[in-house]
C-alpha positions in Angstrom: 72.2 125.0 64.2 75.4 122.8 63.6 76.9 122.6 67.4 80.2 121.6 66.6 82.7 124.0 64.9 86.0 122.3 63.3 88.8 124.5 64.7 87.4 124.5 68.2 89.0 124.0 71.7 88.7 125.4 75.3 92.0 126.8 75.5 92.7 130.1 76.4 93.0 132.4 73.5 92.9 136.4 73.1 90.2 137.6 73.8 87.9 139.0 70.9 84.7 141.1 71.0 81.8 138.8 70.6 78.4 138.8 69.1 76.9 137.2 71.6 77.8 137.0 75.8 76.2 134.8 78.1 75.8 136.3 81.6 73.8 135.5 84.6 73.7 134.4 88.2 76.1 131.3 89.1 74.0 127.3 89.0 71.9 129.1 85.9 73.1 127.1 83.9 75.1 129.3 81.5 78.4 127.3 80.9 75.7 124.1 79.8 74.0 126.8 77.1 77.2 127.7 75.8 78.4 124.0 75.8 75.4 123.4 73.8 75.7 125.8 71.4 79.7 125.5 70.6 79.5 121.7 71.3 82.7 122.6 73.7 83.2 120.5 76.3 84.0 123.2 79.1 83.6 122.1 82.6 80.2 122.6 83.4 79.7 122.1 87.2 76.5 122.7 89.6 78.2 124.9 92.2 79.5 128.4 92.1 83.0 129.3 91.2 83.8 126.9 88.3 83.5 129.3 85.2 86.6 132.0 86.5 88.1 132.0 83.2 86.4 133.5 80.2 85.3 130.8 77.7 85.2 131.2 73.8 83.6 129.5 71.1 82.0 129.5 67.7 78.6 128.1 66.4 77.1 128.0 62.9 73.6 129.1 62.9 71.4 129.6 59.8 74.6 130.0 57.8 76.4 132.6 59.6 79.2 132.4 62.0 78.5 133.5 65.5 81.3 134.3 68.4 80.3 133.4 71.9 81.9 134.1 75.5 80.8 132.4 78.6 81.1 134.9 81.3 82.0 134.3 84.8 78.8 133.7 87.1 77.8 136.8 88.9 75.1 138.3 91.3 75.7 141.8 90.9 78.1 143.9 88.7 78.8 146.6 91.3 80.7 143.7 93.9 84.0 143.9 94.3 84.9 139.8 93.5 87.7 138.8 90.8 84.7 136.9 88.9 82.5 140.4 88.8 85.7 142.4 87.4 86.2 140.2 84.7 82.5 140.1 83.2 82.7 143.8 84.1 86.0 144.6 82.2 84.8 142.0 79.3 81.4 144.0 79.0 82.9 147.1 79.3 86.1 147.1 76.6 84.4 144.2 74.4 80.5 145.3 74.0 79.2 142.2 72.4 76.5 143.1 70.2 73.9 140.8 72.3 73.3 140.0 76.0 71.8 136.7 77.0 71.1 137.1 80.4 70.2 133.4 81.7 68.1 133.3 85.0 67.0 130.6 86.7 62.8 130.4 86.8 62.8 128.7 90.4 64.9 131.7 91.9 63.5 134.4 89.3 63.5 137.1 92.2 67.1 136.9 92.9 68.1 136.8 89.4 66.3 139.7 88.1 68.4 142.2 90.5 71.6 141.5 88.0 69.0 141.8 84.8 67.6 145.4 85.8 71.2 146.2 86.3 72.1 144.6 82.9 69.3 146.4 81.2 70.8 149.7 82.2 73.9 149.3 80.3 72.3 149.6 76.9 73.2 146.6 75.0 70.8 144.8 73.4 69.7 141.9 75.7 67.6 138.8 75.9 66.1 137.0 78.9 66.4 133.3 78.8 64.4 132.0 81.4 66.4 128.3 82.3 64.5 125.5 84.1 61.0 127.0 83.4 59.9 123.1 83.5 60.9 122.3 86.4 59.9 125.8 88.1 56.0 124.6 86.6 57.2 120.9 88.6 57.5 122.7 91.7 54.5 124.6 91.3 55.6 127.9 89.9 54.2 129.2 87.1 55.7 132.3 85.1 53.8 134.5 82.6 56.7 134.8 80.2 55.0 137.4 77.7 53.8 139.7 81.0 57.5 139.6 82.2 58.9 140.5 78.7 56.1 143.6 78.7 56.7 144.3 82.1 61.2 144.2 81.5 60.8 145.8 77.9 63.3 142.9 76.7 62.4 139.5 75.3 62.0 136.4 77.6 62.2 133.0 76.0 61.6 130.1 78.8 64.3 127.5 77.7 66.1 124.5 79.0 69.9 124.4 78.5 70.7 121.0 79.2 67.7 119.5 76.5 68.2 122.3 74.1 64.7 123.0 74.4 64.0 126.6 73.7 67.7 127.5 72.3 66.6 127.8 68.5 64.1 130.4 69.5 66.6 132.0 71.4 69.6 131.9 68.5 67.0 133.1 66.0 65.8 136.2 68.4 69.9 137.0 69.0 70.3 136.9 65.0 67.7 139.0 64.4 69.4 141.7 66.5 73.0 141.1 65.6 71.4 141.5 61.9 70.1 144.9 62.7 72.0 148.0 62.1 71.7 149.6 65.6 75.2 149.2 67.5 75.2 148.9 71.1 76.0 152.2 73.1 77.6 150.9 76.4 76.3 152.9 79.2 79.0 151.8 81.8 79.6 153.3 85.4 82.1 152.1 87.4 80.7 153.9 90.8 79.0 150.8 92.9 75.5 150.9 93.4 74.3 153.1 97.0 72.3 151.3 99.2 69.5 153.1 98.0 69.5 152.5 94.4 70.4 148.9 95.7 67.1 148.6 97.5 65.0 150.2 94.9 66.1 147.3 92.2 65.3 144.9 94.8 62.2 146.2 95.5 61.2 146.7 91.7 62.4 143.1 91.1 59.6 142.0 93.9 56.9 143.9 92.3 57.6 142.2 89.0 57.6 139.0 90.7 54.5 139.7 91.9 52.9 140.4 88.9 54.3 137.1 86.6 54.6 134.4 89.1 51.8 132.3 90.2 52.6 129.9 93.1 50.9 126.4 93.5 51.0 123.7 96.1 53.7 121.5 96.3 54.7 118.7 97.7 57.8 117.7 99.5 59.9 116.2 96.4 62.3 113.0 96.8 65.2 115.7 95.9 64.1 117.7 98.9 64.0 114.7 101.3 67.5 113.5 100.3 69.1 117.3 100.1 67.9 117.0 104.4 69.6 114.0 104.5 72.7 114.9 103.0 73.4 118.0 104.7 72.1 116.9 108.5 75.7 116.8 110.6 75.4 113.0 111.8 73.4 111.2 108.4 75.5 114.1 105.9 78.4 113.0 107.3 77.8 109.2 106.9 76.5 109.6 103.5 79.5 111.4 102.8 82.0 108.8 104.1 79.9 106.4 102.4 80.0 108.0 98.8 84.0 108.1 99.1 84.1 104.7 100.1 82.6 104.1 96.9 84.3 106.2 94.9 87.3 104.8 95.9 85.9 100.6 95.4 85.7 101.7 91.8 88.5 103.3 91.0 90.6 100.5 93.2 88.1 97.6 91.4 87.3 98.8 88.0 90.0 100.7 87.1 92.9 97.6 88.0 90.0 95.4 85.6 90.5 98.0 83.2 94.2 98.4 83.0 94.5 94.6 82.7 91.9 94.9 79.8 93.9 97.7 78.0 97.0 95.7 78.6 95.8 92.5 77.0 94.1 94.5 74.0 97.0 96.7 73.4 99.5 93.8 73.4 97.4 91.8 70.9 96.6 94.2 68.5 99.2 96.8 68.3 102.4 95.9 71.0 103.4 92.3 69.3 102.8 93.4 66.1 105.5 96.3 66.6 107.9 94.0 68.3 108.1 91.6 65.4 108.5 95.1 62.8 111.5 95.8 65.5 112.8 92.8 65.7 113.7 93.1 61.7 115.7 95.9 62.9 119.9 95.2 62.8 120.6 97.8 65.2 120.1 96.6 68.7 120.1 100.5 70.5 117.5 101.5 67.9 115.5 98.3 68.4 115.6 99.2 72.4 114.7 102.9 71.7 111.6 102.1 69.8 110.5 98.9 71.6 110.2 101.4 75.1 109.0 104.2 73.3 106.2 102.7 71.4 105.2 99.5 72.8 106.4 99.6 76.6 105.6 103.5 76.7 102.2 103.6 75.3 101.6 100.5 77.5 102.6 101.8 80.7 100.2 104.5 80.2 97.3 102.8 79.3 97.6 100.8 82.2 98.7 102.9 84.9 96.8 106.3 84.3 94.1 105.9 81.8 91.9 103.5 83.7 92.0 105.1 87.0 91.8 108.6 85.8 88.7 108.1 83.6 86.9 106.1 85.9 87.7 109.1 88.5 86.7 111.9 85.9 83.4 110.1 85.3 82.5 109.8 89.2 83.6 113.6 89.9 81.6 114.8 86.8 78.6 112.8 88.4 79.3 114.5 91.5 79.4 117.6 89.9 76.2 117.3 87.6 74.0 116.0 90.7 74.6 118.8 92.8 76.4 116.8 95.8 79.4 118.8 95.6 78.0 121.7 97.2 76.7 119.3 100.2 80.3 117.8 100.1 81.7 121.3 100.5 78.9 122.1 103.1 79.8 119.5 105.8 83.3 119.6 105.4 83.2 123.7 106.0 82.2 123.0 109.9 85.4 121.2 110.1 87.5 123.5 108.4 86.3 126.6 110.4 88.0 124.1 113.3 91.4 125.0 111.6 91.1 128.6 111.1 90.8 128.1 107.4 88.3 129.8 105.2 85.1 127.9 104.6 85.3 128.7 100.9 88.2 126.7 100.6 86.4 123.5 100.7 85.1 124.2 96.9 88.8 124.3 95.3 90.2 121.7 97.3 87.5 119.5 96.2 88.4 120.5 92.5 92.1 119.6 93.4 90.9 115.6 93.9 90.7 116.2 90.1 93.8 118.3 88.7 95.4 120.9 90.7 95.5 123.4 87.7 91.8 124.2 87.7 91.6 123.8 91.7 94.4 126.6 91.9 92.3 129.0 89.4 89.3 128.3 91.2 91.0 129.6 94.4 89.9 133.4 92.7 86.7 132.8 94.6 88.5 133.7 97.9 87.9 137.0 99.3 91.7 137.8 100.0 95.2 137.1 99.2 96.0 135.6 102.6 92.8 132.9 102.0 94.2 132.1 98.0 97.4 131.4 99.1 96.8 129.3 102.3 94.3 127.3 100.0 96.9 127.2 96.7 99.2 125.6 99.3 97.1 122.7 100.7 95.9 121.9 96.9 99.5 121.1 96.4 99.2 118.5 98.4 96.0 117.0 98.1 96.0 113.6 95.7 94.8 115.1 92.4 94.0 111.9 89.8 97.2 111.5 88.6 98.5 110.5 91.9 95.6 108.8 92.5 97.0 106.5 89.3 100.0 106.2 91.3 98.5 105.4 94.6 96.2 102.6 93.6 98.1 101.4 90.7 101.3 100.5 92.5 100.3 100.2 96.1 96.8 99.6 95.9 97.3 96.9 93.0 100.5 95.0 94.6 99.9 95.8 98.6 96.4 95.9 98.7 93.3 98.7 98.9 94.1 99.1 103.2 97.5 100.4 101.9 96.1 102.5 99.6 94.3 103.9 102.4 96.7 104.7 104.6 98.6 106.4 102.1 95.6 108.6 101.7 95.4 109.0 105.3 99.3 110.2 105.8 98.4 113.0 103.1 95.0 114.1 104.5 96.8 114.2 107.8 99.9 116.4 106.3 97.0 118.5 105.0 95.4 118.9 108.2 98.6 119.9 110.1 100.0 122.4 107.9 96.4 123.8 107.4 96.1 124.2 111.0 99.7 126.0 111.4 99.2 128.2 107.9 95.4 129.3 109.3 97.0 130.0 112.9 100.6 132.0 111.8 99.6 134.1 109.1 98.1 137.3 109.7 94.0 137.5 108.9 91.1 136.0 110.1 88.9 133.3 107.9 85.2 134.3 107.3 81.8 132.0 107.0 81.1 130.3 103.6 78.4 131.9 101.8 77.3 129.2 99.2 74.1 128.9 96.8 73.0 124.9 97.5 72.0 124.1 93.8 68.9 121.8 93.6 69.5 117.8 93.1 69.4 117.0 89.7 69.7 113.6 87.5 73.1 114.2 85.6 72.7 114.2 81.8 75.2 110.9 80.8 75.7 112.8 77.4 77.2 116.2 79.3 79.3 113.6 81.7 80.8 111.7 79.1 81.7 114.7 77.0 83.2 116.3 80.3 85.1 113.2 80.9 86.0 112.8 77.3 87.6 116.4 77.5 89.9 115.7 80.5 91.4 112.7 78.9 91.8 114.2 75.6 94.2 116.7 77.2 96.3 113.9 79.2 96.4 111.8 75.9 97.7 115.0 73.6 100.0 116.2 76.3 101.2 113.5 78.6 101.5 110.3 75.7 104.1 112.3 73.6 106.2 112.7 76.9 105.5 109.1 78.1 106.9 108.1 74.2 109.7 110.5 73.9 110.7 110.0 77.7 110.5 106.5 77.2 112.9 106.5 74.1 115.3 108.6 76.2 115.2 105.9 78.8 116.2 103.2 76.2 118.8 105.7 74.6 120.4 105.9 78.1 120.3 102.3 79.0 121.8 101.0 75.5 124.6 103.6 76.0 125.0 102.5 79.7 124.7 106.3 80.7 121.7 105.6 83.0 123.8 104.0 86.3 126.1 107.3 85.4 123.0 109.5 85.8 121.5 108.0 88.8 124.6 108.0 91.0 124.4 111.8 92.3 120.6 110.8 93.6 121.9 107.3 95.3 122.6 108.7 98.8 119.2 110.6 98.8 117.5 107.9 97.2 119.1 104.4 98.6 120.5 106.1 101.8 117.9 108.2 103.4 114.6 107.0 101.1 115.4 103.5 101.5 114.9 103.0 97.8 116.3 101.7 94.6 118.3 104.1 92.9 116.4 103.8 89.6 113.4 105.3 91.2 115.7 108.9 91.2 115.6 109.5 87.5 111.6 108.5 87.7 111.0 110.9 90.3 112.2 114.0 88.2 110.4 112.5 85.3 107.4 112.9 87.7 107.3 116.6 88.0 106.4 116.9 84.3 103.5 115.1 85.0 102.8 113.2 87.9 101.6 109.8 86.5 105.1 109.6 84.7 107.1 108.8 87.8 105.1 105.2 87.9 105.3 104.8 84.1 108.7 105.6 83.8 109.2 103.3 86.7 107.7 100.4 85.2 109.9 100.8 82.3 113.3 101.5 83.8 112.3 98.1 85.7 111.3 96.5 82.3 108.3 94.9 84.0 105.0 96.2 85.1 105.3 93.7 88.3 106.6 96.5 91.0 107.3 93.5 93.4 109.8 91.9 91.4 112.3 94.3 92.1 111.2 96.3 95.2 109.9 95.2 98.4 106.6 96.1 99.7 107.8 99.0 102.0 109.7 100.2 99.4 106.5 100.4 97.0 104.7 102.0 99.6 107.6 104.6 100.2 107.9 105.5 96.5 103.8 106.0 96.1 104.2 108.5 99.3 106.7 110.6 98.2 105.6 110.5 94.6 102.2 111.6 95.9 103.4 114.5 98.2 105.9 116.2 96.0 105.2 119.4 93.9 102.2 118.3 91.4 103.6 118.9 87.8 105.3 121.8 85.7 101.7 122.7 84.9 100.6 123.5 88.2 104.1 125.3 88.6 103.3 127.6 85.7 99.9 128.5 87.0 100.9 129.1 90.6 103.4 131.7 89.0 101.0 133.2 87.1 98.7 133.9 89.9 101.2 134.3 93.0 104.3 135.5 91.4 108.2 133.4 91.1 109.0 133.5 94.7 106.0 132.3 96.1 105.6 129.4 93.5 109.1 128.4 93.9 108.9 128.2 97.9 105.8 126.4 97.6 107.5 123.8 95.0 110.7 123.3 97.3 109.3 123.1 100.5 106.8 120.1 98.9 110.0 118.2 97.6 111.5 119.2 101.0 108.4 117.8 102.8 108.2 114.4 100.5 112.0 113.3 101.1 111.6 114.1 104.8 108.0 112.4 105.3 109.4 109.2 103.0 112.5 108.9 104.9 111.0 109.3 108.7 107.9 106.6 107.4 110.7 104.2 105.9 112.4 104.3 109.3 109.4 104.3 111.6 108.2 101.0 110.0 111.3 99.0 109.8 111.5 99.7 113.7 108.1 98.3 113.9 108.1 95.8 111.7 105.7 96.9 109.1 105.7 95.8 105.8 108.9 94.5 105.9 
């Protein structure tokens, strides 16, 4: 089976009918199976709420091209959340030829509730018994043949992460697809009554009694770790230690990688290009090419990639190990003191990676009020691009303690604004109901694949903007227009924010992609050493303002799609006003007390 298809990508496209649809509870390994089959680098996370969008892909099996869709993780077809609606609508309108219902062998009774519902639809279905080896290690033995007989469905034990059993699963799927019978869906939009649901649970329990044999189990190291990481005191201390480790890796490893990339690029590419451009007689063209092809690319390599790459590797490790939901569980207690919804923790944690998927993940919230509050706070959370600015400027030139101070300012604002919104907007918050997945050793291949996909997005989208933006800056400098453009911003930038006027245009670039603010600043200044033209206080204020104001144009586009033009515009303008206000006040406060002056 070929796992990669030459023309595939994990971007949103027009929905097609599928040969195969993968469906199941959250955390059963659906996206991991989809990843294995198609070779697509979709997000495979260890907590509910990740697969909100539909992802489509193709695989080649025995010479046949098969379309595969990964449906959002759901617990039942008759629930009212957006995840269930997406799955129900797809099954009803796009009727796949085969359903692969992936179930967790460790939680079989609960998973079978959805299996029994799906069977009623009349779509040919295969039950993929995932984590069966792990279940055996936990003392759970499942008679898959007897389970198949009782369900009247093929049951195939498998391991989605390693690929064990996947060939047999696909062979069974192809046999069904190659048949002449077409599925006739028996779909009811009416929710199940309490009595029907009770009978379905009872049937699942009786099946389990006949096919599952439980032996003696020992308390594993994972269970011991689970207790320590979820207890209020020990869990909080461990969480602080994990955050400190992440910050240290970003600060030291990111800075080291930036230096290495700068040296390699300068020697192999930068110097040869400058030697070629030196032969160009036109000084303006020479300046434009040098800034775009040399300084622009080098700025991206030094500032963004080292920190973003390290952050995404660490984030993937947290996701795949199962620790991220423990963080959400611990923070939830504090969130409720702010009158905020516990589920908001999950998308907010995603926001430290990127604001776009974090805002999409707010769809797991129970109502529009909770979604809006969470989305507003996500816009303030330092994403990986903002982290690149904080560490690439404040951390590198002032020290790690000043970088932490910026994080402290931002997180303090998030708490204050969340506290105000939670108490002023009408409505009440409810408790956090989240499945706590088992701890697992992350698969390094999967971690690197996810990191590569995220970096690919940055390289493909951001680098062209950096190069073109650098060339435009070179053109403006060569034509002596840069000062003319910056003049209208001087009262705000120099007068209120106490920054050099040149930073005004770089902050505008940051709206396209946040890390561009720092990269363009380096280009405009003509040096990567910010202390050559900015005081320590100015570096701090610049990073604080760049961190606080609106994330990027992609975030605005997602907000517009989720909440409409009016609300997204208000959020964008509010963050800009907040950033300017806080930047000026902090600058004057620090000057008054003689800090960083």
